C-alpha positions as CSV (number, residue, x, y, z in Angstrom):
1,M,200.4,177.8,45.3
2,G,203.6,177.7,43.1
3,G,205.6,178.9,46.2
4,L,204.0,176.0,48.3
5,R,204.9,173.5,45.6
6,Q,208.7,174.8,45.4
7,A,208.8,175.1,49.1
8,L,207.6,171.6,50.3
9,F,206.8,169.3,47.5
10,H,209.7,169.9,45.2
11,D,212.4,167.0,46.0
12,A,210.7,167.1,49.6
13,F,212.6,163.9,50.5
14,A,216.2,164.8,48.8
15,Y,219.2,164.2,50.5
16,R,220.4,167.8,52.2
17,P,223.0,167.0,54.9
18,M,223.4,169.8,57.6
19,A,226.8,171.7,56.9
20,P,229.0,171.9,60.0
21,L,229.7,175.2,61.3
22,R,232.4,177.4,60.2
23,E,235.6,177.5,61.8
24,D,235.9,181.3,61.9
25,G,232.3,181.8,63.4
26,P,232.5,184.4,66.0
27,V,232.4,181.9,68.9
28,I,234.2,178.9,67.5
29,R,237.4,180.7,66.4
30,H,238.0,181.9,69.9
31,L,238.2,178.3,71.1
32,P,241.5,176.1,71.0
33,R,242.3,174.2,68.0
34,R,241.2,170.6,69.4
35,M,237.8,171.8,70.7
36,R,237.3,174.1,67.4
37,D,237.5,170.9,65.3
38,R,234.8,169.4,67.3
39,A,232.6,172.4,68.0
40,V,231.7,172.9,64.3
41,W,229.5,169.7,65.0
42,A,227.7,171.0,67.8
43,P,224.3,171.6,66.1
44,H,224.4,167.9,64.8
45,A,225.1,166.9,68.3
46,L,222.2,168.9,69.9
47,V,219.7,167.8,67.4
48,A,220.9,164.1,68.1
49,L,220.6,164.8,71.8
50,T,217.1,166.2,71.3
51,A,215.8,163.1,69.4
52,L,217.1,161.0,72.1
53,V,215.2,163.2,74.9
54,V,212.0,163.0,72.7
55,F,212.2,159.1,72.7
56,L,213.0,158.7,76.4
57,A,210.2,161.1,77.4
58,G,207.6,159.3,75.3
59,M,208.9,155.9,76.7
60,S,208.5,157.1,80.3
61,R,204.8,158.1,79.5
62,S,203.4,154.9,78.7
63,N,203.8,151.3,79.3
64,H,201.8,149.7,76.3
65,P,204.3,148.1,73.9
66,I,202.2,149.8,71.0
67,T,202.3,153.5,72.5
68,Q,205.8,152.8,73.2
69,L,206.9,151.9,69.8
70,L,204.8,155.1,68.5
71,T,206.8,156.9,70.5
72,L,209.7,156.4,68.3
73,L,208.2,158.3,65.3
74,P,208.7,161.8,66.9
75,A,212.2,160.9,67.6
76,V,212.8,159.8,64.0
77,A,211.3,163.2,62.6
78,V,213.6,165.4,64.8
79,A,216.4,162.8,63.6
80,M,215.7,163.3,60.0
81,T,216.2,167.0,60.1
82,L,219.7,166.5,59.8
83,I,219.6,164.9,56.4
84,R,216.1,165.5,54.9
85,P,214.7,168.7,56.5
86,V,211.5,168.6,54.5
87,G,210.8,165.1,54.5
88,A,211.2,165.4,58.4
89,F,208.3,168.2,58.6
90,W,206.0,165.7,56.5
91,V,206.7,162.8,58.6
92,S,206.4,164.7,61.8
93,L,203.0,166.2,60.2
94,A,201.7,162.6,59.2
95,M,202.3,160.9,62.4
96,T,200.4,163.5,64.3
97,P,196.9,162.0,63.9
98,V,198.5,158.3,64.5
99,T,199.9,159.5,67.8
100,A,196.7,161.4,68.9
101,F,194.3,158.4,68.3
102,F,196.7,155.8,69.7
103,G,199.1,157.6,72.3
104,D,198.7,160.7,73.5
105,H,195.7,161.7,75.9
106,E,195.9,165.3,74.8
107,W,194.5,166.4,71.3
108,P,196.1,166.6,68.9
109,W,199.5,167.2,70.3
110,G,200.6,165.4,73.6
111,P,203.4,166.8,75.4
112,T,206.0,164.6,73.5
113,T,204.8,165.2,70.3
114,F,204.2,168.9,70.8
115,F,207.6,169.3,71.9
116,A,209.1,167.0,69.0
117,H,206.9,168.7,66.0
118,L,208.1,172.2,67.6
119,I,211.7,171.2,67.2
120,V,211.3,169.9,63.9
121,L,209.6,173.2,62.7
122,V,212.4,175.3,64.0
123,V,215.2,173.4,62.8
124,V,213.4,172.9,59.3
125,A,213.0,176.6,59.4
126,A,216.4,177.3,60.0
127,R,217.5,175.2,57.3
128,T,215.5,176.8,54.6
129,R,213.9,180.2,53.9
130,P,211.2,182.3,56.0
131,R,208.5,181.6,53.0
132,T,209.2,177.7,53.7
133,A,208.7,178.6,57.6
134,A,205.5,180.4,57.2
135,W,203.8,177.4,54.7
136,M,204.9,174.9,57.4
137,W,203.1,177.0,60.2
138,G,200.0,177.2,58.1
139,L,199.8,173.6,57.3
140,T,200.4,172.7,61.1
141,M,197.6,174.8,62.1
142,L,195.3,173.7,59.2
143,L,195.9,170.2,60.3
144,G,195.3,171.1,64.1
145,T,191.9,172.9,63.1
146,F,190.7,169.8,61.4
147,M,191.5,167.4,64.0
148,E,189.8,169.7,66.6
149,N,186.8,169.7,64.4
150,L,186.8,166.1,63.4
151,V,187.0,165.0,67.4
152,W,186.3,167.3,69.9
153,R,188.0,166.8,73.3
154,P,188.6,169.5,76.1
155,G,192.0,170.9,76.4
156,T,193.0,171.1,72.8
157,T,196.4,172.2,72.2
158,T,196.0,173.7,68.6
159,V,196.0,177.2,70.1
160,A,199.1,176.7,72.2
161,M,201.1,175.0,69.3
162,G,200.2,178.0,67.0
163,V,201.2,180.8,69.5
164,V,204.6,178.9,70.6
165,S,205.4,177.9,67.1
166,A,204.5,181.2,65.4
167,F,206.9,183.0,68.3
168,A,209.5,180.5,67.4
169,L,209.5,180.8,63.8
170,L,209.5,184.6,63.8
171,V,212.7,184.4,65.9
172,V,214.1,182.0,63.0
173,A,213.1,184.3,60.6
174,L,214.5,187.6,62.0
175,V,217.7,185.5,62.6
176,Q,217.8,184.3,59.0
177,T,217.0,187.7,57.7
178,R,220.0,189.4,59.6
179,R,222.5,186.7,58.6
180,D,221.4,187.0,54.9
181,A,221.8,190.9,55.5
182,E,225.3,190.5,56.9
183,R,226.3,188.2,54.3
184,E,224.8,190.7,51.5
185,V,226.9,193.4,53.2
186,T,230.1,191.5,53.1
187,V,229.7,191.0,49.4
188,Q,228.8,194.6,48.9
189,R,232.1,195.6,50.9
190,T,234.1,193.0,48.8
191,V,232.8,194.5,45.6
192,T,233.4,197.9,46.9
193,A,236.9,197.2,47.8
194,V,237.5,196.0,44.5
195,E,236.0,198.7,42.8
196,R,238.0,201.0,44.9
197,D,241.2,199.5,44.2
198,R,240.5,199.8,40.6
199,R,239.7,203.2,40.7
200,T,242.9,204.3,42.8
201,L,244.8,202.3,40.0
202,L,243.2,204.2,37.3
203,E,243.5,207.6,39.2
204,E,247.4,206.8,39.9
205,R,248.2,206.0,36.1
206,T,246.0,209.2,35.3
207,T,248.3,211.1,37.7
208,I,251.4,209.3,36.4
209,A,250.4,210.3,32.7
210,R,249.7,213.8,33.3
211,E,253.1,214.5,35.0
212,L,254.9,212.6,32.2
213,H,253.2,214.7,29.6
214,D,255.6,217.4,30.3
215,V,258.6,215.3,30.0
216,V,257.8,213.9,26.8
217,A,256.4,217.3,25.4
218,H,259.8,218.7,26.1
219,H,261.6,216.0,24.3
220,M,259.3,216.3,21.4
221,S,259.7,220.4,21.5
222,V,263.4,220.1,21.3
223,V,263.2,217.4,18.4
224,A,260.8,219.6,16.7
225,I,263.3,222.8,17.1
226,Q,266.3,221.0,16.2
227,A,264.7,219.8,13.1
228,E,264.0,223.3,12.0
229,A,267.1,224.9,12.9
230,A,269.6,222.2,11.4
231,P,269.3,223.0,7.8
232,Y,270.5,226.4,8.6
233,R,273.6,225.1,10.3
234,V,274.7,223.4,6.8
235,E,275.8,225.6,3.9
236,N,273.9,224.9,0.9
237,P,272.3,222.0,2.1
238,P,270.9,219.4,-0.3
239,P,267.2,219.3,-0.9
240,E,266.9,215.7,0.4
241,L,268.4,216.7,3.7
242,E,265.9,219.7,4.0
243,Q,263.2,217.5,3.4
244,A,264.4,214.9,6.0
245,F,264.4,217.5,8.5
246,A,261.1,218.9,7.5
247,T,259.6,215.8,7.8
248,I,261.0,215.0,11.4
249,R,259.6,218.5,12.5
250,E,256.4,217.7,11.2
251,N,256.2,214.2,12.8
252,A,257.4,215.9,15.9
253,V,254.6,218.3,16.0
254,A,252.0,215.9,14.9
255,A,253.2,213.8,18.0
256,L,252.8,216.8,20.1
257,T,249.4,217.4,19.3
258,E,248.4,213.8,19.5
259,L,249.8,213.8,22.9
260,R,247.9,217.0,24.0
261,R,244.6,215.2,22.8
262,V,245.5,212.1,24.7
263,L,246.0,214.3,27.7
264,G,242.8,215.9,27.4
265,V,241.1,212.9,27.7
266,V,242.7,211.6,31.2
267,R,242.7,215.3,32.5
268,A,240.3,216.0,35.0
269,E,238.2,219.2,34.9
270,D,239.9,220.7,37.8
271,Y,243.4,220.0,36.5
272,Q,246.0,222.7,36.0
273,A,249.3,222.4,34.2
274,P,252.2,222.9,36.4
275,D,254.0,226.4,35.7
276,A,257.5,225.0,36.4
277,P,259.2,221.8,34.7
278,Q,258.6,218.2,36.5
279,P,261.0,218.0,39.7
280,T,264.0,215.8,39.6
281,L,266.2,214.3,42.3
282,A,268.6,217.6,41.8
283,Q,265.7,219.2,43.9
284,L,265.4,216.9,46.8
285,D,267.4,219.2,49.0
286,G,264.4,221.5,48.8
287,L,261.9,218.5,49.3
288,L,263.7,217.5,52.8
289,A,264.0,220.9,53.7
290,N,260.4,221.4,53.7
291,V,259.7,218.2,55.7
292,R,262.2,219.4,58.0
293,E,260.5,222.3,58.6
294,A,257.2,220.6,59.1
295,G,258.8,218.6,62.2
296,L,260.3,215.4,60.2
297,E,263.8,214.9,61.2
298,T,265.7,213.5,58.0
299,E,268.9,211.8,56.8
300,K,270.0,211.8,53.0
301,T,272.7,209.2,52.1
302,I,273.8,208.9,48.3
303,T,276.1,206.2,47.4
304,G,277.7,206.0,44.0
305,A,278.7,208.2,41.1
306,V,275.8,210.8,41.0
307,R,274.7,211.4,37.5
308,E,271.6,212.6,35.5
309,L,269.0,210.1,34.7
310,P,266.5,210.0,32.3
311,Q,263.8,212.6,33.4
312,G,261.1,209.9,33.7
313,V,263.3,208.2,36.1
314,E,264.2,211.1,37.9
315,L,260.5,212.3,38.2
316,S,259.5,209.1,39.4
317,A,262.4,208.6,42.0
318,Y,261.6,212.3,43.3
319,R,257.8,211.2,43.5
320,I,258.4,208.1,45.3
321,I,260.7,210.0,47.9
322,Q,257.9,212.6,48.4
323,E,255.0,210.3,49.0
324,A,257.2,208.0,51.6
325,L,258.1,211.4,53.3
326,S,254.6,212.3,53.6
327,N,253.2,209.1,54.6
328,T,255.7,209.3,57.6
329,L,254.4,212.8,58.6
330,R,251.0,211.5,58.3
331,H,251.2,207.9,60.0
332,A,254.3,208.1,62.0
333,P,254.0,211.6,63.9
334,G,257.4,212.2,65.8
335,A,259.4,209.4,63.9
336,G,262.6,210.4,62.1
337,A,263.2,209.3,58.4
338,R,266.1,208.2,56.2
339,V,266.4,208.7,52.7
340,E,269.0,206.5,50.8
341,I,269.8,206.9,47.0
342,G,272.4,204.3,45.4
343,Y,273.4,204.9,41.8
344,V,274.8,201.7,40.3
345,L,275.8,200.7,36.7
346,G,272.3,199.2,36.0
347,G,270.0,201.9,37.7
348,V,269.3,203.8,41.0
349,G,268.2,202.4,44.1
350,L,266.1,204.2,46.7
351,R,265.2,203.0,50.2
352,I,263.0,205.2,52.6
353,V,262.7,204.1,56.2
354,N,261.3,205.5,59.2
355,G,260.8,204.8,62.7
356,P,258.2,204.1,64.7
357,P,255.8,207.1,65.8
358,T,256.3,208.7,68.9
359,G,253.3,211.0,69.1
360,P,249.5,210.2,68.9
361,V,248.5,208.6,65.6
362,Q,245.6,210.3,63.8
363,P,243.3,208.4,61.5
364,S,244.1,208.7,58.1
365,Q,242.1,211.2,56.1
366,G,243.5,210.3,52.8
367,A,242.5,207.6,49.8
368,G,245.3,205.3,50.5
369,H,246.8,205.8,47.1
370,G,250.3,206.4,48.1
371,V,251.8,203.1,47.9
372,T,249.4,202.1,45.0
373,G,250.9,205.2,43.1
374,M,254.8,204.4,43.8
375,R,254.2,200.8,42.5
376,E,252.7,202.0,39.6
377,R,255.5,204.2,38.8
378,V,258.2,201.6,39.5
379,A,256.2,199.0,37.5
380,M,256.2,201.5,34.3
381,L,259.8,201.6,34.5
382,N,260.1,197.8,34.8
383,G,261.6,198.1,38.4
384,E,261.1,196.4,41.8
385,M,259.5,197.6,44.9
386,T,259.0,196.4,48.2
387,A,257.2,197.9,51.1
388,G,256.6,196.5,54.5
389,A,256.7,197.3,58.4
390,T,260.2,197.0,59.8
391,G,261.1,194.9,63.0
392,E,261.1,198.2,65.2
393,G,257.9,199.3,64.3
394,G,258.7,201.7,61.5
395,Y,257.8,201.2,57.8
396,E,260.4,200.8,54.8
397,I,260.2,201.3,51.3
398,A,262.9,200.1,48.7
399,A,262.7,200.3,45.1
400,F,265.5,199.8,42.1
401,I,264.7,201.5,38.9
402,P,267.0,200.3,36.0
403,V,268.2,202.5,33.6
404,Q,269.1,201.4,30.1
405,G,272.3,202.9,28.4
406,G,274.9,205.0,30.2
407,T,274.2,208.6,31.3
408,E,276.7,211.4,32.1
409,P,277.7,212.3,35.6
410,R,276.0,215.1,37.3
411,E,279.4,216.0,39.0
412,Q,282.4,216.9,36.9
413,D,284.6,214.2,38.2
414,G,282.8,210.7,37.8
415,T,284.4,209.1,40.6
416,P,282.2,207.4,43.3
417,T,280.7,209.4,45.8
418,V,279.2,209.4,49.2
419,V,276.7,212.3,50.1
420,L,275.8,212.5,53.7
421,D,273.2,215.2,54.7
422,K,271.7,214.5,58.2
423,T,270.3,216.0,60.9
424,G,271.0,212.7,63.1
425,P,273.4,209.6,63.0
426,A,274.3,208.8,59.5
427,S,273.8,205.3,58.2
428,A,276.5,205.1,55.5
429,G,277.1,201.3,55.8
430,A,273.3,200.6,55.6
431,A,273.2,202.9,52.3
432,N,276.1,201.0,50.7
433,G,274.9,197.8,51.6
434,A,271.3,198.7,50.0
435,A,272.9,200.0,46.8
436,A,275.2,197.1,46.7
437,G,272.0,194.7,47.0
438,R,270.6,196.7,44.4
439,A,273.3,196.2,41.9
440,G,273.2,192.9,42.6
441,T,269.7,192.5,41.4
442,A,270.4,194.5,38.5
C-alpha cells in the first residue's frame, strides 16, 4: 500500500510536463537540422493528435448534445498526459462510469473510451515506472469487475481491456527496463573509463619513478663517495672540514636508504631492476637500428649544438622517442618515421612524425598508455607537448623540455651542427624550423 500511495496518490496532479526528445537520439540525429528541431516534439504532437481523434470519434457515434459533450472527457484525459500524467489516469478512471451510464452502449468501456483509456495507460506508464503501470492495471481491472457485478450486461469489455492493456503495459515495461539498463551501462562505462585513465596515470607515474630512481641513486652515490674521499685529498684537513664531509656522506647515504624504501612501495612484485644504466640520447642510434630491423624506415635529424643534458632529461627524451616509434610500428604498418631533435639555448625540442599506414592496421592489443606516459614525462620536467594526426593521415608528437642552466657540449667543438641519419630524403629545413619554434617558445 505504501508503493500505491507513492505511485498514484502522492502529488497525483502535480505539473510534470513531458520533456522533448534528445537531439542525439538514434533516429533524430540523422535528420537535417531544421527537421531535428521539430522532431524532438513528435511525442507531444502524437498525443495531441490522438486526443483529437478520440474526440472526433466520440462525436461521430452520438447525436445527442449531452453524449456529445461527454465525448470531450476522454479527449481531455488523453491530452492531460502531457502535463499531469498521474492525474490523467485518475480522470480517465473516474469518467469511465459516467460515460458508461450516459454515453456508450457497451459496458463498461465503449470503443471510444476503451481506446482513450488504453492510450492513457500506455502514455502514463511510459512516463513513470513499471510499478506504477502495474498499479494502474490493477485498479482498472478492479473498476471493470465492480461495474460488471453492479450492472450485468451482455458483451462486457473488461476481459478485453485486461488482455490488451496487459500486453501494451508489458511492452512498455520491457522498453523501460531496457532503456534503464542501457543508461546504467553507459554510467558504468563512464566510471570505468575514468578509473582506467586514473589507473593508467598512476601506472605511468610509477614507471617513471622506477626509472628515475637509478638516475637519482647514481648522483647520490657519487656525492657519498666524493664526500668520503675529499678529506684524504687535503693534507692535515681541519676537524671541522672532516666533520662537514662526514655529515654530507651520512645525509647522502640516508637519502639513498629512503629512496630505496620509497621505491619499494611503488615497485610491482614482478619488477626487476635493470642491469645496465638508464638509456640516454647517446644510445639513440641503437634504438633506430632496432626499429629499422623491425621494418620501420626512419630518419634522424639533429640541429643545434649537441651537448650532454641532465640525465632525467636524457632519459625522458629517449623514452618519448622510443614510445613514439613503437606506436608507429603498432598503429601505422608500412609507414616511415622521422625523428627531429633540436638543441636550443633553453632546452631540447623533439618531433616524431610518421606517415599514413600502407599495410593492414591490426587492432591494438596494448592498454593505451603510450601518449599518457609521454605527457607525464614532459609535465614532470615542466615542458610542453602536443600529439595529434597530421593532414596527410599520419601522426605527430612534438615536445619541448626546458633545461635550466648550461651544460657542456657533447662534441669537442661547440659549434652548432646538423646531423642527418636517414634512409630516405632528409627534412633538415623542417627540423630547423621545429627547433627555431621550440627556441621561440623557450
